[in-house]
PDB file of N, H, CA, C and O in Angstrom:
ATOM      1  N   MET A   1       0.827  -1.194   0.000  1.00  0.00           N
ATOM      2  CA  MET A   1       0.000   0.000   0.000  1.00  0.00           C
ATOM      3  C   MET A   1       0.870   1.255   0.000  1.00  0.00           C
ATOM      4  O   MET A   1       0.679   2.154  -0.820  1.00  0.00           O
ATOM      5  N   VAL A   2       1.822   1.306   0.924  1.00  0.00           N
ATOM      6  H   VAL A   2       1.977   0.576   1.590  1.00  0.00           H
ATOM      7  CA  VAL A   2       2.701   2.473   1.004  1.00  0.00           C
ATOM      8  C   VAL A   2       3.610   2.551  -0.215  1.00  0.00           C
ATOM      9  O   VAL A   2       3.889   3.639  -0.719  1.00  0.00           O
ATOM     10  N   THR A   3       4.071   1.397  -0.687  1.00  0.00           N
ATOM     11  H   THR A   3       3.845   0.513  -0.278  1.00  0.00           H
ATOM     12  CA  THR A   3       4.941   1.419  -1.869  1.00  0.00           C
ATOM     13  C   THR A   3       4.186   1.947  -3.084  1.00  0.00           C
ATOM     14  O   THR A   3       4.765   2.637  -3.923  1.00  0.00           O
ATOM     15  N   GLY A   4       2.912   1.630  -3.181  1.00  0.00           N
ATOM     16  H   GLY A   4       2.442   1.069  -2.499  1.00  0.00           H
ATOM     17  CA  GLY A   4       2.087   2.152  -4.268  1.00  0.00           C
ATOM     18  C   GLY A   4       1.944   3.662  -4.185  1.00  0.00           C
ATOM     19  O   GLY A   4       1.976   4.357  -5.201  1.00  0.00           O
ATOM     20  N   ALA A   5       1.785   4.162  -2.964  1.00  0.00           N
ATOM     21  H   ALA A   5       1.759   3.597  -2.140  1.00  0.00           H
ATOM     22  CA  ALA A   5       1.657   5.612  -2.770  1.00  0.00           C
ATOM     23  C   ALA A   5       2.942   6.327  -3.182  1.00  0.00           C
ATOM     24  O   ALA A   5       2.900   7.374  -3.828  1.00  0.00           O
ATOM     25  N   PHE A   6       4.068   5.759  -2.808  1.00  0.00           N
ATOM     26  H   PHE A   6       4.102   4.909  -2.283  1.00  0.00           H
ATOM     27  CA  PHE A   6       5.338   6.377  -3.206  1.00  0.00           C
ATOM     28  C   PHE A   6       5.558   6.283  -4.703  1.00  0.00           C
ATOM     29  O   PHE A   6       6.058   7.224  -5.320  1.00  0.00           O
ATOM     30  N   GLY A   7       5.186   5.148  -5.292  1.00  0.00           N
ATOM     31  H   GLY A   7       4.780   4.385  -4.790  1.00  0.00           H
ATOM     32  CA  GLY A   7       5.305   4.994  -6.740  1.00  0.00           C
ATOM     33  C   GLY A   7       4.476   6.028  -7.480  1.00  0.00           C
ATOM     34  O   GLY A   7       4.943   6.624  -8.451  1.00  0.00           O
ATOM     35  N   ILE A   8       3.254   6.244  -7.028  1.00  0.00           N
ATOM     36  H   ILE A   8       2.875   5.760  -6.239  1.00  0.00           H
ATOM     37  CA  ILE A   8       2.385   7.253  -7.645  1.00  0.00           C
ATOM     38  C   ILE A   8       2.956   8.652  -7.451  1.00  0.00           C
ATOM     39  O   ILE A   8       2.971   9.453  -8.386  1.00  0.00           O
ATOM     40  N   TYR A   9       3.427   8.949  -6.239  1.00  0.00           N
ATOM     41  H   TYR A   9       3.414   8.299  -5.480  1.00  0.00           H
ATOM     42  CA  TYR A   9       3.985  10.273  -5.957  1.00  0.00           C
ATOM     43  C   TYR A   9       5.180  10.578  -6.874  1.00  0.00           C
ATOM     44  O   TYR A   9       5.246  11.647  -7.479  1.00  0.00           O
ATOM     45  N   TYR A  10       6.112   9.640  -6.970  1.00  0.00           N
ATOM     46  H   TYR A  10       6.059   8.771  -6.478  1.00  0.00           H
ATOM     47  CA  TYR A  10       7.300   9.876  -7.790  1.00  0.00           C
ATOM     48  C   TYR A  10       6.969   9.913  -9.281  1.00  0.00           C
ATOM     49  O   TYR A  10       7.605  10.641 -10.043  1.00  0.00           O
ATOM     50  N   THR A  11       5.983   9.135  -9.691  1.00  0.00           N
ATOM     51  H   THR A  11       5.466   8.543  -9.072  1.00  0.00           H
ATOM     52  CA  THR A  11       5.550   9.183 -11.089  1.00  0.00           C
ATOM     53  C   THR A  11       4.954  10.544 -11.417  1.00  0.00           C
ATOM     54  O   THR A  11       5.254  11.119 -12.463  1.00  0.00           O
ATOM     55  N   LEU A  12       4.110  11.062 -10.528  1.00  0.00           N
ATOM     56  H   LEU A  12       3.866  10.595  -9.678  1.00  0.00           H
ATOM     57  CA  LEU A  12       3.516  12.381 -10.759  1.00  0.00           C
ATOM     58  C   LEU A  12       4.568  13.492 -10.725  1.00  0.00           C
ATOM     59  O   LEU A  12       4.498  14.446 -11.501  1.00  0.00           O
ATOM     60  N   ALA A  13       5.542  13.363  -9.820  1.00  0.00           N
ATOM     61  H   ALA A  13       5.599  12.589  -9.189  1.00  0.00           H
ATOM     62  CA  ALA A  13       6.621  14.349  -9.768  1.00  0.00           C
ATOM     63  C   ALA A  13       7.452  14.308 -11.049  1.00  0.00           C
ATOM     64  O   ALA A  13       7.856  15.350 -11.564  1.00  0.00           O
ATOM     65  N   ASP A  14       7.705  13.118 -11.553  1.00  0.00           N
ATOM     66  H   ASP A  14       7.377  12.271 -11.134  1.00  0.00           H
ATOM     67  CA  ASP A  14       8.454  12.965 -12.794  1.00  0.00           C
ATOM     68  C   ASP A  14       7.662  13.533 -13.970  1.00  0.00           C
ATOM     69  O   ASP A  14       8.226  14.173 -14.857  1.00  0.00           O
ATOM     70  N   LEU A  15       6.366  13.298 -13.967  1.00  0.00           N
ATOM     71  H   LEU A  15       5.908  12.778 -13.247  1.00  0.00           H
ATOM     72  CA  LEU A  15       5.500  13.840 -15.013  1.00  0.00           C
ATOM     73  C   LEU A  15       5.548  15.367 -15.021  1.00  0.00           C
ATOM     74  O   LEU A  15       5.612  15.986 -16.083  1.00  0.00           O
ATOM     75  N   ALA A  16       5.517  15.969 -13.830  1.00  0.00           N
ATOM     76  H   ALA A  16       5.466  15.465 -12.967  1.00  0.00           H
ATOM     77  CA  ALA A  16       5.602  17.429 -13.739  1.00  0.00           C
ATOM     78  C   ALA A  16       6.946  17.937 -14.253  1.00  0.00           C
ATOM     79  O   ALA A  16       7.007  18.971 -14.918  1.00  0.00           O
ATOM     80  N   ALA A  17       8.025  17.208 -13.947  1.00  0.00           N
ATOM     81  H   ALA A  17       7.975  16.367 -13.408  1.00  0.00           H
ATOM     82  CA  ALA A  17       9.357  17.617 -14.404  1.00  0.00           C
ATOM     83  C   ALA A  17       9.471  17.521 -15.922  1.00  0.00           C
ATOM     84  O   ALA A  17      10.088  18.380 -16.550  1.00  0.00           O
ATOM     85  N   VAL A  18       8.887  16.494 -16.511  1.00  0.00           N
ATOM     86  H   VAL A  18       8.385  15.795 -16.000  1.00  0.00           H
ATOM     87  CA  VAL A  18       8.943  16.327 -17.967  1.00  0.00           C
ATOM     88  C   VAL A  18       8.114  17.422 -18.641  1.00  0.00           C
ATOM     89  O   VAL A  18       8.548  18.020 -19.626  1.00  0.00           O
ATOM     90  N   ARG A  19       6.936  17.675 -18.112  1.00  0.00           N
ATOM     91  H   ARG A  19       6.584  17.190 -17.312  1.00  0.00           H
ATOM     92  CA  ARG A  19       6.076  18.712 -18.703  1.00  0.00           C
ATOM     93  C   ARG A  19       6.696  20.101 -18.619  1.00  0.00           C
ATOM     94  O   ARG A  19       6.507  20.920 -19.518  1.00  0.00           O
ATOM     95  N   SER A  20       7.433  20.370 -17.546  1.00  0.00           N
ATOM     96  H   SER A  20       7.586  19.705 -16.816  1.00  0.00           H
ATOM     97  CA  SER A  20       8.040  21.693 -17.391  1.00  0.00           C
ATOM     98  C   SER A  20       9.346  21.838 -18.171  1.00  0.00           C
ATOM     99  O   SER A  20       9.881  22.941 -18.290  1.00  0.00           O
ATOM    100  N   GLY A  21       9.857  20.731 -18.697  1.00  0.00           N
ATOM    101  H   GLY A  21       9.423  19.835 -18.600  1.00  0.00           H
ATOM    102  CA  GLY A  21      11.090  20.785 -19.466  1.00  0.00           C
ATOM    103  C   GLY A  21      12.341  20.572 -18.638  1.00  0.00           C
ATOM    104  O   GLY A  21      13.450  20.647 -19.167  1.00  0.00           O
ATOM    105  N   THR A  22      12.185  20.307 -17.346  1.00  0.00           N
ATOM    106  H   THR A  22      11.284  20.246 -16.916  1.00  0.00           H
ATOM    107  CA  THR A  22      13.328  20.056 -16.471  1.00  0.00           C
ATOM    108  C   THR A  22      13.980  18.721 -16.778  1.00  0.00           C
ATOM    109  O   THR A  22      15.191  18.563 -16.629  1.00  0.00           O
ATOM    110  N   TRP A  23      13.174  17.762 -17.207  1.00  0.00           N
ATOM    111  H   TRP A  23      12.190  17.891 -17.328  1.00  0.00           H
ATOM    112  CA  TRP A  23      13.632  16.398 -17.424  1.00  0.00           C
ATOM    113  C   TRP A  23      13.160  15.947 -18.796  1.00  0.00           C
ATOM    114  O   TRP A  23      12.092  16.356 -19.251  1.00  0.00           O
ATOM    115  N   TYR A  24      13.935  15.118 -19.447  1.00  0.00           N
ATOM    116  H   TYR A  24      14.802  14.786 -19.076  1.00  0.00           H
ATOM    117  CA  TYR A  24      13.527  14.588 -20.748  1.00  0.00           C
ATOM    118  C   TYR A  24      14.109  13.187 -20.923  1.00  0.00           C
ATOM    119  O   TYR A  24      14.949  12.753 -20.134  1.00  0.00           O
ATOM    120  N   PHE A  25      13.665  12.497 -21.940  1.00  0.00           N
ATOM    121  H   PHE A  25      12.983  12.849 -22.580  1.00  0.00           H
ATOM    122  CA  PHE A  25      14.134  11.145 -22.217  1.00  0.00           C
ATOM    123  C   PHE A  25      14.655  11.078 -23.647  1.00  0.00           C
ATOM    124  O   PHE A  25      14.036  11.599 -24.575  1.00  0.00           O
ATOM    125  N   ASP A  26      15.784  10.438 -23.804  1.00  0.00           N
ATOM    126  H   ASP A  26      16.287  10.015 -23.050  1.00  0.00           H
ATOM    127  CA  ASP A  26      16.364  10.223 -25.125  1.00  0.00           C
ATOM    128  C   ASP A  26      15.580   9.113 -25.806  1.00  0.00           C
ATOM    129  O   ASP A  26      15.537   7.987 -25.309  1.00  0.00           O
ATOM    130  N   GLU A  27      14.971   9.415 -26.920  1.00  0.00           N
ATOM    131  H   GLU A  27      15.005  10.329 -27.323  1.00  0.00           H
ATOM    132  CA  GLU A  27      14.126   8.450 -27.623  1.00  0.00           C
ATOM    133  C   GLU A  27      14.894   7.201 -28.059  1.00  0.00           C
ATOM    134  O   GLU A  27      14.287   6.152 -28.271  1.00  0.00           O
ATOM    135  N   LYS A  28      16.199   7.296 -28.195  1.00  0.00           N
ATOM    136  H   LYS A  28      16.693   8.148 -28.024  1.00  0.00           H
ATOM    137  CA  LYS A  28      17.012   6.145 -28.599  1.00  0.00           C
ATOM    138  C   LYS A  28      17.203   5.154 -27.453  1.00  0.00           C
ATOM    139  O   LYS A  28      17.590   4.009 -27.687  1.00  0.00           O
ATOM    140  N   GLN A  29      16.938   5.579 -26.221  1.00  0.00           N
ATOM    141  H   GLN A  29      16.624   6.509 -26.030  1.00  0.00           H
ATOM    142  CA  GLN A  29      17.223   4.740 -25.062  1.00  0.00           C
ATOM    143  C   GLN A  29      15.977   4.218 -24.369  1.00  0.00           C
ATOM    144  O   GLN A  29      16.081   3.664 -23.274  1.00  0.00           O
ATOM    145  N   ILE A  30      14.809   4.374 -24.964  1.00  0.00           N
ATOM    146  H   ILE A  30      14.725   4.824 -25.853  1.00  0.00           H
ATOM    147  CA  ILE A  30      13.574   3.848 -24.388  1.00  0.00           C
ATOM    148  C   ILE A  30      12.862   2.990 -25.431  1.00  0.00           C
ATOM    149  O   ILE A  30      13.180   3.044 -26.619  1.00  0.00           O
ATOM    150  N   THR A  31      11.902   2.205 -24.972  1.00  0.00           N
ATOM    151  H   THR A  31      11.643   2.162 -24.007  1.00  0.00           H
ATOM    152  CA  THR A  31      11.189   1.314 -25.895  1.00  0.00           C
ATOM    153  C   THR A  31      10.198   2.058 -26.773  1.00  0.00           C
ATOM    154  O   THR A  31       9.814   1.557 -27.830  1.00  0.00           O
ATOM    155  N   GLY A  32       9.780   3.236 -26.356  1.00  0.00           N
ATOM    156  H   GLY A  32      10.091   3.643 -25.497  1.00  0.00           H
ATOM    157  CA  GLY A  32       8.838   4.021 -27.148  1.00  0.00           C
ATOM    158  C   GLY A  32       7.418   3.961 -26.631  1.00  0.00           C
ATOM    159  O   GLY A  32       6.580   4.757 -27.055  1.00  0.00           O
ATOM    160  N   VAL A  33       7.118   3.028 -25.715  1.00  0.00           N
ATOM    161  H   VAL A  33       7.799   2.381 -25.370  1.00  0.00           H
ATOM    162  CA  VAL A  33       5.779   2.928 -25.136  1.00  0.00           C
ATOM    163  C   VAL A  33       5.704   3.917 -23.981  1.00  0.00           C
ATOM    164  O   VAL A  33       6.458   3.819 -23.012  1.00  0.00           O
ATOM    165  N   LYS A  34       4.781   4.874 -24.097  1.00  0.00           N
ATOM    166  H   LYS A  34       4.169   4.953 -24.884  1.00  0.00           H
ATOM    167  CA  LYS A  34       4.686   5.934 -23.089  1.00  0.00           C
ATOM    168  C   LYS A  34       3.276   6.034 -22.532  1.00  0.00           C
ATOM    169  O   LYS A  34       2.301   5.873 -23.266  1.00  0.00           O
ATOM    170  N   LEU A  35       3.168   6.297 -21.249  1.00  0.00           N
ATOM    171  H   LEU A  35       3.960   6.427 -20.653  1.00  0.00           H
ATOM    172  CA  LEU A  35       1.887   6.522 -20.594  1.00  0.00           C
ATOM    173  C   LEU A  35       1.435   7.940 -20.896  1.00  0.00           C
ATOM    174  O   LEU A  35       2.142   8.899 -20.588  1.00  0.00           O
ATOM    175  N   GLY A  36       0.291   8.075 -21.482  1.00  0.00           N
ATOM    176  H   GLY A  36      -0.284   7.296 -21.733  1.00  0.00           H
ATOM    177  CA  GLY A  36      -0.225   9.388 -21.829  1.00  0.00           C
ATOM    178  C   GLY A  36       0.619  10.106 -22.865  1.00  0.00           C
ATOM    179  O   GLY A  36       0.503  11.320 -23.036  1.00  0.00           O
ATOM    180  N   GLY A  37       1.468   9.360 -23.556  1.00  0.00           N
ATOM    181  H   GLY A  37       1.562   8.375 -23.418  1.00  0.00           H
ATOM    182  CA  GLY A  37       2.324   9.967 -24.559  1.00  0.00           C
ATOM    183  C   GLY A  37       3.473  10.776 -23.986  1.00  0.00           C
ATOM    184  O   GLY A  37       4.157  11.488 -24.720  1.00  0.00           O
ATOM    185  N   ILE A  38       3.695  10.672 -22.664  1.00  0.00           N
ATOM    186  H   ILE A  38       3.139  10.093 -22.068  1.00  0.00           H
ATOM    187  CA  ILE A  38       4.725  11.493 -22.023  1.00  0.00           C
ATOM    188  C   ILE A  38       5.778  10.647 -21.309  1.00  0.00           C
ATOM    189  O   ILE A  38       6.965  10.734 -21.619  1.00  0.00           O
ATOM    190  N   LEU A  39       5.335   9.820 -20.342  1.00  0.00           N
ATOM    191  H   LEU A  39       4.370   9.749 -20.090  1.00  0.00           H
ATOM    192  CA  LEU A  39       6.274   9.055 -19.525  1.00  0.00           C
ATOM    193  C   LEU A  39       6.482   7.646 -20.064  1.00  0.00           C
ATOM    194  O   LEU A  39       5.512   6.926 -20.301  1.00  0.00           O
ATOM    195  N   PRO A  40       7.737   7.243 -20.260  1.00  0.00           N
ATOM    196  CA  PRO A  40       8.013   5.869 -20.688  1.00  0.00           C
ATOM    197  C   PRO A  40       7.609   4.877 -19.594  1.00  0.00           C
ATOM    198  O   PRO A  40       7.731   5.170 -18.405  1.00  0.00           O
ATOM    199  N   TRP A  41       7.138   3.725 -19.999  1.00  0.00           N
ATOM    200  H   TRP A  41       7.039   3.487 -20.966  1.00  0.00           H
ATOM    201  CA  TRP A  41       6.710   2.725 -19.017  1.00  0.00           C
ATOM    202  C   TRP A  41       7.877   2.294 -18.134  1.00  0.00           C
ATOM    203  O   TRP A  41       7.673   1.920 -16.979  1.00  0.00           O
ATOM    204  N   GLU A  42       9.099   2.344 -18.667  1.00  0.00           N
ATOM    205  H   GLU A  42       9.265   2.649 -19.605  1.00  0.00           H
ATOM    206  CA  GLU A  42      10.276   1.950 -17.888  1.00  0.00           C
ATOM    207  C   GLU A  42      10.459   2.860 -16.669  1.00  0.00           C
ATOM    208  O   GLU A  42      10.845   2.401 -15.593  1.00  0.00           O
ATOM    209  N   GLU A  43      10.181   4.139 -16.848  1.00  0.00           N
ATOM    210  H   GLU A  43       9.867   4.512 -17.722  1.00  0.00           H
ATOM    211  CA  GLU A  43      10.327   5.106 -15.765  1.00  0.00           C
ATOM    212  C   GLU A  43       9.315   4.825 -14.663  1.00  0.00           C
ATOM    213  O   GLU A  43       9.648   4.871 -13.479  1.00  0.00           O
ATOM    214  N   ILE A  44       8.092   4.536 -15.053  1.00  0.00           N
ATOM    215  H   ILE A  44       7.822   4.498 -16.015  1.00  0.00           H
ATOM    216  CA  ILE A  44       7.043   4.246 -14.069  1.00  0.00           C
ATOM    217  C   ILE A  44       7.358   2.944 -13.334  1.00  0.00           C
ATOM    218  O   ILE A  44       7.232   2.876 -12.112  1.00  0.00           O
ATOM    219  N   ALA A  45       7.761   1.923 -14.064  1.00  0.00           N
ATOM    220  H   ALA A  45       7.863   1.978 -15.057  1.00  0.00           H
ATOM    221  CA  ALA A  45       8.124   0.644 -13.438  1.00  0.00           C
ATOM    222  C   ALA A  45       9.284   0.835 -12.472  1.00  0.00           C
ATOM    223  O   ALA A  45       9.305   0.230 -11.400  1.00  0.00           O
ATOM    224  N   PHE A  46      10.249   1.673 -12.841  1.00  0.00           N
ATOM    225  H   PHE A  46      10.231   2.165 -13.712  1.00  0.00           H
ATOM    226  CA  PHE A  46      11.398   1.939 -11.971  1.00  0.00           C
ATOM    227  C   PHE A  46      10.946   2.492 -10.621  1.00  0.00           C
ATOM    228  O   PHE A  46      11.417   2.033  -9.580  1.00  0.00           O
ATOM    229  N   PHE A  47      10.038   3.472 -10.625  1.00  0.00           N
ATOM    230  H   PHE A  47       9.655   3.845 -11.470  1.00  0.00           H
ATOM    231  CA  PHE A  47       9.602   4.075  -9.364  1.00  0.00           C
ATOM    232  C   PHE A  47       8.842   3.087  -8.487  1.00  0.00           C
ATOM    233  O   PHE A  47       9.049   3.052  -7.274  1.00  0.00           O
ATOM    234  N   PHE A  48       7.974   2.290  -9.081  1.00  0.00           N
ATOM    235  H   PHE A  48       7.806   2.318 -10.067  1.00  0.00           H
ATOM    236  CA  PHE A  48       7.219   1.323  -8.286  1.00  0.00           C
ATOM    237  C   PHE A  48       8.110   0.197  -7.768  1.00  0.00           C
ATOM    238  O   PHE A  48       7.990  -0.204  -6.611  1.00  0.00           O
ATOM    239  N   LEU A  49       8.997  -0.311  -8.610  1.00  0.00           N
ATOM    240  H   LEU A  49       9.095   0.015  -9.551  1.00  0.00           H
ATOM    241  CA  LEU A  49       9.878  -1.399  -8.174  1.00  0.00           C
ATOM    242  C   LEU A  49      10.908  -0.930  -7.149  1.00  0.00           C
ATOM    243  O   LEU A  49      11.227  -1.657  -6.208  1.00  0.00           O
ATOM    244  N   THR A  50      11.424   0.276  -7.329  1.00  0.00           N
ATOM    245  H   THR A  50      11.165   0.866  -8.093  1.00  0.00           H
ATOM    246  CA  THR A  50      12.397   0.805  -6.369  1.00  0.00           C
ATOM    247  C   THR A  50      11.761   0.987  -5.000  1.00  0.00           C
ATOM    248  O   THR A  50      12.367   0.630  -3.989  1.00  0.00           O
ATOM    249  N   SER A  51      10.559   1.534  -4.947  1.00  0.00           N
ATOM    250  H   SER A  51      10.068   1.824  -5.768  1.00  0.00           H
ATOM    251  CA  SER A  51       9.903   1.726  -3.655  1.00  0.00           C
ATOM    252  C   SER A  51       9.593   0.377  -3.001  1.00  0.00           C
ATOM    253  O   SER A  51       9.664   0.252  -1.778  1.00  0.00           O
ATOM    254  N   LEU A  52       9.251  -0.628  -3.804  1.00  0.00           N
ATOM    255  H   LEU A  52       9.193  -0.527  -4.797  1.00  0.00           H
ATOM    256  CA  LEU A  52       9.004  -1.961  -3.259  1.00  0.00           C
ATOM    257  C   LEU A  52      10.286  -2.573  -2.699  1.00  0.00           C
ATOM    258  O   LEU A  52      10.263  -3.169  -1.622  1.00  0.00           O
ATOM    259  N   VAL A  53      11.394  -2.436  -3.408  1.00  0.00           N
ATOM    260  H   VAL A  53      11.413  -1.952  -4.283  1.00  0.00           H
ATOM    261  CA  VAL A  53      12.670  -2.988  -2.945  1.00  0.00           C
ATOM    262  C   VAL A  53      13.134  -2.288  -1.666  1.00  0.00           C
ATOM    263  O   VAL A  53      13.649  -2.945  -0.761  1.00  0.00           O
ATOM    264  N   VAL A  54      12.962  -0.986  -1.580  1.00  0.00           N
ATOM    265  H   VAL A  54      12.544  -0.453  -2.315  1.00  0.00           H
ATOM    266  CA  VAL A  54      13.347  -0.251  -0.368  1.00  0.00           C
ATOM    267  C   VAL A  54      12.506  -0.711   0.821  1.00  0.00           C
ATOM    268  O   VAL A  54      13.038  -0.927   1.910  1.00  0.00           O
ATOM    269  N   ALA A  55      11.202  -0.860   0.619  1.00  0.00           N
ATOM    270  H   ALA A  55      10.771  -0.685  -0.266  1.00  0.00           H
ATOM    271  CA  ALA A  55      10.330  -1.314   1.703  1.00  0.00           C
ATOM    272  C   ALA A  55      10.700  -2.721   2.163  1.00  0.00           C
ATOM    273  O   ALA A  55      10.749  -2.986   3.365  1.00  0.00           O
ATOM    274  N   GLN A  56      10.960  -3.620   1.224  1.00  0.00           N
ATOM    275  H   GLN A  56      10.920  -3.404   0.248  1.00  0.00           H
ATOM    276  CA  GLN A  56      11.334  -4.984   1.586  1.00  0.00           C
ATOM    277  C   GLN A  56      12.687  -5.018   2.309  1.00  0.00           C
ATOM    278  O   GLN A  56      12.868  -5.785   3.255  1.00  0.00           O
ATOM    279  N   SER A  57      13.618  -4.199   1.870  1.00  0.00           N
ATOM    280  H   SER A  57      13.471  -3.576   1.102  1.00  0.00           H
ATOM    281  CA  SER A  57      14.926  -4.142   2.533  1.00  0.00           C
ATOM    282  C   SER A  57      14.786  -3.641   3.960  1.00  0.00           C
ATOM    283  O   SER A  57      15.437  -4.145   4.875  1.00  0.00           O
ATOM    284  N   TYR A  58      13.933  -2.647   4.139  1.00  0.00           N
ATOM    285  H   TYR A  58      13.404  -2.238   3.395  1.00  0.00           H
ATOM    286  CA  TYR A  58      13.693  -2.112   5.489  1.00  0.00           C
ATOM    287  C   TYR A  58      13.128  -3.208   6.384  1.00  0.00           C
ATOM    288  O   TYR A  58      13.570  -3.365   7.522  1.00  0.00           O
ATOM    289  N   LEU A  59      12.166  -3.960   5.886  1.00  0.00           N
ATOM    290  H   LEU A  59      11.807  -3.832   4.961  1.00  0.00           H
ATOM    291  CA  LEU A  59      11.569  -5.030   6.688  1.00  0.00           C
ATOM    292  C   LEU A  59      12.579  -6.130   6.995  1.00  0.00           C
ATOM    293  O   LEU A  59      12.573  -6.684   8.094  1.00  0.00           O
ATOM    294  N   LEU A  60      13.434  -6.449   6.050  1.00  0.00           N
ATOM    295  H   LEU A  60      13.438  -5.999   5.157  1.00  0.00           H
ATOM    296  CA  LEU A  60      14.431  -7.490   6.284  1.00  0.00           C
ATOM    297  C   LEU A  60      15.460  -7.086   7.338  1.00  0.00           C
ATOM    298  O   LEU A  60      16.007  -7.936   8.041  1.00  0.00           O
ATOM    299  N   LEU A  61      15.717  -5.788   7.438  1.00  0.00           N
ATOM    300  H   LEU A  61      15.273  -5.098   6.867  1.00  0.00           H
ATOM    301  CA  LEU A  61      16.720  -5.322   8.396  1.00  0.00           C
ATOM    302  C   LEU A  61      16.162  -5.084   9.799  1.00  0.00           C
ATOM    303  O   LEU A  61      16.924  -4.873  10.742  1.00  0.00           O
ATOM    304  N   LEU A  62      14.843  -5.118   9.938  1.00  0.00           N
ATOM    305  H   LEU A  62      14.224  -5.290   9.172  1.00  0.00           H
ATOM    306  CA  LEU A  62      14.245  -4.983  11.268  1.00  0.00           C
ATOM    307  C   LEU A  62      14.531  -6.219  12.096  1.00  0.00           C
ATOM    308  O   LEU A  62      14.639  -7.320  11.556  1.00  0.00           O
ATOM    309  N   PRO A  63      14.655  -6.043  13.412  1.00  0.00           N
ATOM    310  CA  PRO A  63      14.767  -7.231  14.265  1.00  0.00           C
ATOM    311  C   PRO A  63      13.503  -8.095  14.113  1.00  0.00           C
ATOM    312  O   PRO A  63      12.414  -7.572  13.876  1.00  0.00           O
ATOM    313  N   SER A  64      13.656  -9.405  14.250  1.00  0.00           N
ATOM    314  H   SER A  64      14.541  -9.829  14.442  1.00  0.00           H
ATOM    315  CA  SER A  64      12.538 -10.319  13.982  1.00  0.00           C
ATOM    316  C   SER A  64      11.335 -10.068  14.890  1.00  0.00           C
ATOM    317  O   SER A  64      10.204 -10.326  14.478  1.00  0.00           O
ATOM    318  N   ASP A  65      11.541  -9.579  16.096  1.00  0.00           N
ATOM    319  H   ASP A  65      12.460  -9.369  16.430  1.00  0.00           H
ATOM    320  CA  ASP A  65      10.393  -9.335  16.993  1.00  0.00           C
ATOM    321  C   ASP A  65       9.598  -8.095  16.599  1.00  0.00           C
ATOM    322  O   ASP A  65       8.495  -7.899  17.108  1.00  0.00           O
ATOM    323  N   LEU A  66      10.120  -7.253  15.709  1.00  0.00           N
ATOM    324  H   LEU A  66      11.016  -7.412  15.295  1.00  0.00           H
ATOM    325  CA  LEU A  66       9.403  -6.064  15.258  1.00  0.00           C
ATOM    326  C   LEU A  66       8.730  -6.250  13.898  1.00  0.00           C
ATOM    327  O   LEU A  66       8.046  -5.343  13.425  1.00  0.00           O
ATOM    328  N   ARG A  67       8.910  -7.397  13.270  1.00  0.00           N
ATOM    329  H   ARG A  67       9.466  -8.134  13.655  1.00  0.00           H
ATOM    330  CA  ARG A  67       8.307  -7.639  11.951  1.00  0.00           C
ATOM    331  C   ARG A  67       6.865  -8.005  12.056  1.00  0.00           C
ATOM    332  O   ARG A  67       6.211  -8.239  11.039  1.00  0.00           O
TER     333      ARG A  67
END
């Protein structure tokens, strides 16, 4: 649940950066499939998978009695 919220937050922040011209993607380095014609699917997958990996790592490092 929390990882989904972070994935959505970072995706929306990235979308704002692309729309404002702060961030861009080299068309030669992406597959070409874009959400809404703006964000590459790879970028969105990166944010969701990264937040999931961070959450899982945090849980693995907790003492077993706190899990």
